[in-house]
N, C-alpha and C positions, 0 to 999 in steps of 0.2 A: 631551506636555503640551497641544498644541493640541486633540487628540482628547478629553482629560480636560475641557478647559474647555468645549467644544462640548457634550459629554454632560451637563456640569453645568447649563448654560444651558437645554437641552432638558428636562431633569429638572425643573429649578425651574420652568419654564413650566407643564409638565403638572401638577405637584404644586399650584401656586397656583391654577390653573384649577379643579381638582377640589376644592380646599379652600374656594374662595370661591364656587362655583357654587350650591350648596345644602346643607343638612344631609345629605340622602340621598347626595349625590355624595362628601361627606367620609366617610361610613361605608363606602361601596362602595370608595373609594380605599383606605382602610386595610385593608378586608377582602381586597382583591386582593392588595395588598402583602404581607399576612400569609400568603396562600396561596402566593405565589411564595416567601417565606422558608421555609415549611413544606416545600415541594417541594425547595429547595435543601438543606435539612438532612438530609431523608430520602434524597436522591439520593447525597450526599456520604458519609452513614454506611455506604452499602453498600460503599464502599472498605474499611471495617473489616469486612466481611461481616456487617454488622448489618442486618437488614431490618425497619425499623419500619413501621407501618400508616399511610401518609400520609394515606389517605381519613378516618381518624379525626380527624386534625388539621384537614383540610378542612372537614369537618362541624361540627367544634367552632367554627371561625371564623365558618361560615356562621350558626350559632345565635347566636352573640354579635352578629353584625351585625343579625339580626332583633330581638334584645332591645333594641339600641341604637336602631334605628328606632322602635321602640314605646315608648321611653322607660321601659323596665322598671325595677322596683326591685330592691334588692340580694338579696332572697330568690330571684328568678328566676336572677340571676346566679351565685349559689352552687349553685342546682340545675343550671345548666348546666355548671358545673365538675365537679360530681359525675357527670353524665352522661359528660362527657369522660373522667373517671378509669375509669369503668365500661367504657367502650367500649375504652380503651387496653388495659386488663387482658384484656378478652373477646377482643380481637383475638389475643392470644397463645394463648388456649385453642382457638379455631377455626381458626387458620391455623398449620399445623405449620412453615412457613418462618419466621414471625415468632417464635414460641416465647416463652420468658420473657424473654430478652434484649432481642428486639424490642419487646415489649410494655412493658418498662421505659423503653427510649429513646423509644417513643411517648408515654409518661407524661411525660418530661422535655421532649418537644417540646410538649405541651400546656401545660406551665408556661412554656417559653421556646423559641420567641417567641410562641405563639398566644394565652396569657392576657394577656400585655403588649399584643398588638394589640387584644384586646377592651377593655383599659383605654383605649387611644387612641381607640376608637370611642365609648366611654362618655364621654370628654372632649369629643369632637367634637360631641355633641348638648347639652352643658351650656351654661349661660349665660357660662362662662368659657372657652369654646372658643377664641376668638381670642387673648386674652392668653397662655393657656397654651401654645398651638401656637407663638405668635410668639416669646415669650420662651424657651420649651423649645429651639426649633429654632435661633434666631439665637445664644443663648448658647453652645450646643453647637458650632455652626460657627465662631464667633469663637475659642472656647477651643481648637478643633482647630488653628486657624491659628497662634495664639499658642504652643501647645504645640510645634508643629512647629518654628517658627523659633527660639523660645527654647531648645529642645533642641539645635538645630544651633549655636546661638551659645555656650551655656553648659553643655550637657549633659556630665556626668562621672559621675554615679552612675545606675545602671540602677534602674528602679522595680520590675520584674519581669522579670528576664533569661530565666526560663524559659518566659514567656508572651508577652512582646513585647520582643524585645532591643533594639529601636531607641527605645524610650521611656524617657526619663530623669526623675529626680526633679526636676531643674531644669526640664525642659520642663513637666512636670505643675504646678509652682508657678507658671510664667508663664502657663499656661492657666487656673488658678484666679484669678490676679490680673486677667486680661481681664475677668472679671465686673465688676470696679469700673468699667471702661470701658463695658461693655454696659449696665448699670443706669444710668449716668450718661446714655448717650445716649437711652435709653428716656425718662428723665425730661425732658431739654431739648427732645426732639421733641414731647412733650406727648402722645405715643401712647396712653398710659394714664393719663389724669388723675385717675382714680378711686383710683390707688395712689400712696403716697408714695415719695420717693427711698429710704428706708431699705428699704421693702418691695421695691422693684425691685432694689436691690442684693443683698439676701438671697436673693431668688427667682433672680436671675442666677447668684449664687454656687452655690446648691444644684443648679440645672439644669446648669451647666457642670461640676461636680464629679462628680455622677451621670453625666453624659455621658461622662466619662473613664472611670469604672467600667464603663460599658456597653461602651465600646470594649475595654477589657481583658477583659470577660467573653466577648465573641465571639472575641477572639483565643485565649483559652483554649480554646474549642472547636475552633477551626480547628487549633491546635497539636496538640490530641488527635487530630483526624483526619488531619492531615499535609497540609493544603492551604493555599495563598497566599490565595486568594479563593475565595468559595463557587460562583461561577459567572463567566461573562463577559457576562451580560446587559446590563450598562451599560458601554459601552467606556471603558476607562481608570480605571474605578471598581471593577470587580468585579461581584459579585451584589447583588440587592436586600437580602440580609442584611447585606452590607458597608456599605450606605449607611444602614440603618435601626439599626444597633447602638446607636449613642449616643442616638438619638432616643427609643428604647423605655425609656430610663431617664430623660432630661432633660425630656421632656414631662410624665410623670407626677409628676416632682419639681416642675416649675413650678406644676402644677395643684395639688398638695397645699398648697404655701407660700401660693397666692392664696386657696384655699378656707379655710385656717385663719384668715386675715385677715378673711375674711367671716363668721365664726362669731361 
């Protein structure tokens, strides 16, 4: 537990430093995190004797980072995604080891996690970057804690026993209810005065709920591969993918809610 707490504090300090330093540091931070996740995914898939083309995912993330830094429009992001799809399929044609199975898994990696890291990079250069990152991350973290302790206290019914046997329906409900506390805390602290209490409550609820789905989505992949953690990069926490799973869903959910309010 001590190792886990120390690792969490160090990771939080590094993340906060990168996020608040500058726009470029935010993009680079998410790009590096995305490359780590892509590596962990491709490395673990080799246990299934599936050899996806990791460099295609790295190049795709790098291209998304460049587009974010230059505030590119949606047309270029769509073009970048098309290039990623082409490269993923082409890798199976030119690399006999990758073949058809590997190219399809590379294509899956482009979709998750690479595309979602591109979304985080896009959000990090928008005018809603701070409320989106703060509400998305804090809602997911508080929800995770409430779901854990709620499941330990009241958990009786498994929500997805074939994917994550330790998660219960009662724990997920406690996690979702934590969004009421999270939204209220954002409101009374006056951190985001431009948004009403109802907006903060709805945004926190959507972020925490999508965060739980993101956690289950990553658990689904780990269950398929047959691993507990994607790596031991972060002592006591597993790999980068293990830490980013819920945020890849919660932060875009928070951004979408806040963006819709602005329309």
